[in-house]
VOLOVEX-11999 format. One line per 8 residues: their letters; for each residue x, y, z of C-alpha. Coordinates in pm, 1 decimal. Each point is the difference from the previous one (the first is absolute). Layout:
REM VOLOVEX-11999
A) X Y Z | ...
END
This chain:
REM VOLOVEX-11999
MSTKTETS) 3028.7 -984.6 772.7 | 105.6 304.6 -245.7 | -218.1 313.7 -27.8 | -20.7 -44.2 -363.9 | -127.6 -359.0 -5.4 | -273.5 127.9 237.0 | -104.4 269.7 -172.7 | -41.0 -213.7 -329.4
RMFDFTFV) -185.9 -249.5 193.3 | -238.9 259.2 131.6 | -12.3 135.0 -373.4 | -102.4 -323.2 -109.8 | -229.1 -56.6 267.9 | -212.2 364.2 -75.0 | -5.2 -97.2 -390.7 | -165.9 -352.9 76.2
ARALQLTF) -226.5 137.2 251.6 | -76.1 283.9 -256.7 | -71.8 -268.0 -266.1 | -250.0 -154.7 260.3 | -192.4 291.9 54.7 | -40.1 92.3 -326.8 | -104.3 -391.7 -72.4 | -233.2 18.1 304.2
AIIVMGTD) -123.5 319.0 -105.3 | -99.8 -109.8 -348.0 | -133.3 -289.7 151.3 | -250.9 236.4 222.1 | -154.0 186.4 -303.1 | -66.0 -281.7 -189.6 | -198.2 -202.8 269.3 | -125.6 295.3 118.5
GYAIHVYR) -98.6 152.9 -327.6 | -177.1 -289.6 -81.4 | -174.0 -15.9 335.7 | -125.6 349.0 -83.4 | -77.0 -114.5 -353.4 | -229.5 -238.7 104.3 | -188.9 158.9 277.9 | -368.5 59.2 -51.8
GHTAYVQF) -139.5 297.2 179.3 | -337.6 27.1 85.9 | -279.1 268.0 13.0 | -184.8 25.5 324.0 | -316.4 243.0 60.8 | 25.3 183.8 262.8 | -318.7 174.3 182.6 | 56.4 318.0 232.1
DYGNFYAY) -265.2 217.9 136.8 | 111.5 245.6 -214.2 | 15.5 -204.9 -327.6 | 133.0 -284.4 -144.0 | 295.5 -101.8 -249.0 | 144.6 -292.3 -175.8 | 360.7 -19.2 175.6 | 286.5 -204.7 -233.2
MGVPDAWG) 194.8 -209.0 226.4 | 324.4 -28.5 -182.7 | 380.4 -143.2 4.1 | 82.4 56.6 377.0 | 263.5 244.2 59.8 | 270.3 -215.0 166.1 | 21.1 -166.6 -323.8 | 57.3 303.6 -215.4
FLMFCAGW) 273.5 75.1 289.6 | 151.4 -309.5 -37.2 | 69.4 49.2 -373.2 | 145.0 384.4 90.6 | 211.7 -159.6 258.3 | 145.7 -236.8 -311.5 | 39.1 271.9 -257.2 | 155.2 194.2 290.6
TFLDVIFV) 249.2 -277.8 39.8 | 98.0 -39.2 -339.3 | 83.7 358.6 -57.9 | 143.1 -6.3 316.7 | 243.2 -284.8 -40.6 | 106.8 161.6 -350.0 | 73.2 342.3 156.9 | 199.0 -115.3 299.3
TIAGLRFG) 221.6 -230.7 -215.4 | 53.3 286.3 -280.4 | 94.0 262.7 287.5 | 222.7 -237.7 178.8 | 157.1 -104.3 -289.8 | 66.9 341.3 -179.9 | -75.9 282.6 308.5 | 117.3 -207.4 285.6
HSKLIGYI) 206.9 293.9 152.8 | -282.7 282.4 -49.9 | -119.4 57.2 409.2 | -344.2 129.4 -172.9 | -61.2 -306.6 -242.2 | 91.3 -257.7 298.9 | -278.2 204.2 216.9 | -250.7 -40.1 -282.0
CIATEAIA) 105.6 -414.1 15.6 | -87.4 -0.1 362.3 | -314.3 180.0 -93.1 | -117.9 -249.9 -228.1 | 120.1 -289.0 165.7 | -227.4 113.7 290.6 | -281.3 48.8 -155.7 | -3.5 -315.6 -204.6
LLSWLAGF) 51.4 -197.0 341.6 | -272.6 147.2 208.7 | -220.0 -31.5 -321.8 | 62.3 -329.7 -42.9 | -87.1 -92.1 394.3 | -336.2 231.0 -14.8 | -63.6 -175.3 -385.5 | 4.6 -379.8 78.5
IAVAINIG) -130.5 67.0 364.9 | -333.9 121.2 -176.0 | -51.6 -189.1 -253.4 | 61.9 -297.0 243.7 | -308.9 135.0 248.5 | -219.2 -12.0 -326.9 | 89.6 -386.0 -90.4 | -316.2 -158.3 128.9
SNECPAEE) -233.7 264.0 50.7 | -282.4 89.3 -196.5 | 195.5 190.2 -266.1 | 212.6 -310.3 -40.5 | -178.5 -353.0 61.3 | 270.9 -278.1 5.2 | -189.7 -208.5 -275.3 | 63.3 283.1 -260.7
NGCGLLKA) 278.1 -41.2 -255.5 | 113.2 367.9 36.2 | 71.6 -93.7 365.3 | 230.9 -266.2 -31.0 | 202.0 234.0 -185.1 | -34.2 285.9 242.5 | 144.3 -266.7 262.9 | 312.6 -24.9 -223.2
ATVFGALE) 26.6 360.5 -9.0 | 3.4 54.5 354.1 | 256.6 -245.5 24.4 | 237.7 136.3 -258.0 | -99.1 297.0 158.4 | 126.3 -66.6 331.4 | 290.1 -162.1 -147.2 | 71.9 331.1 -160.1
WLLLMVTT) -42.5 194.2 312.9 | 299.7 -216.6 160.1 | 237.5 21.8 -301.4 | -73.0 383.4 52.3 | 96.9 -32.6 368.1 | 345.6 -213.8 -119.8 | 57.5 265.0 -235.5 | -96.5 356.6 135.3
MPTIKFVF) 281.5 -52.5 297.5 | 320.8 -8.0 -197.2 | -124.5 279.0 -229.6 | -55.1 199.8 332.3 | 332.8 -116.1 94.7 | 159.7 90.6 -328.8 | -103.4 359.2 -45.0 | 64.9 103.0 410.9
KSTRRKGS) 316.6 -166.5 -82.0 | 123.3 180.9 -288.4 | -136.1 329.9 113.1 | 233.5 -58.8 309.7 | 268.5 -36.3 -166.6 | -56.3 311.4 -263.5 | -73.6 233.6 234.8 | 233.9 -99.4 301.3
SEPEVSSV) 127.5 297.4 221.2 | 358.9 -133.1 26.5 | 251.8 258.0 -152.0 | 207.0 -155.8 -290.2 | 358.8 -74.8 61.8 | 235.4 195.1 -254.7 | 239.4 -215.0 -170.8 | 204.5 294.1 -4.8
VTV) 229.0 98.6 298.7 | 97.6 327.4 97.3 | 290.4 110.6 185.6
END
């Protein structure tokens, strides 16, 4: 199999995976955003020896973090795609692409696990409408994490392969012969 065909297949696969990442990020933004919107916070009267106060229990932090993950992925996919097409030869841009991919990968892992822990707890009883949407957001978050696992490795390989070629230590062979 020729290298050109193999490269174009990887290029097509990467674009399809990036399109799925954008689609899943938009789905997670919608489902998580609606679950946050319909969540009803409550106020609790807390008594202590030194004083009493009303504590407001709002939206769980994990839900907002999942929204951050979706927004970060949206920006990451756009940045990595444009950087790969326009600045593929730059070492610094390549390392920034790896860093943004790694942040997205680890954020999704932490995000979908944190939201999955909230499902079925006091913060999100199974009979509430918003919690069904959180189940969907958690599933799409896990799929997003798997897609990032698949696309991060080619990004790392591409960056290190292109930097190795540019910075090779082999001397250039001159085409001029001196006698």
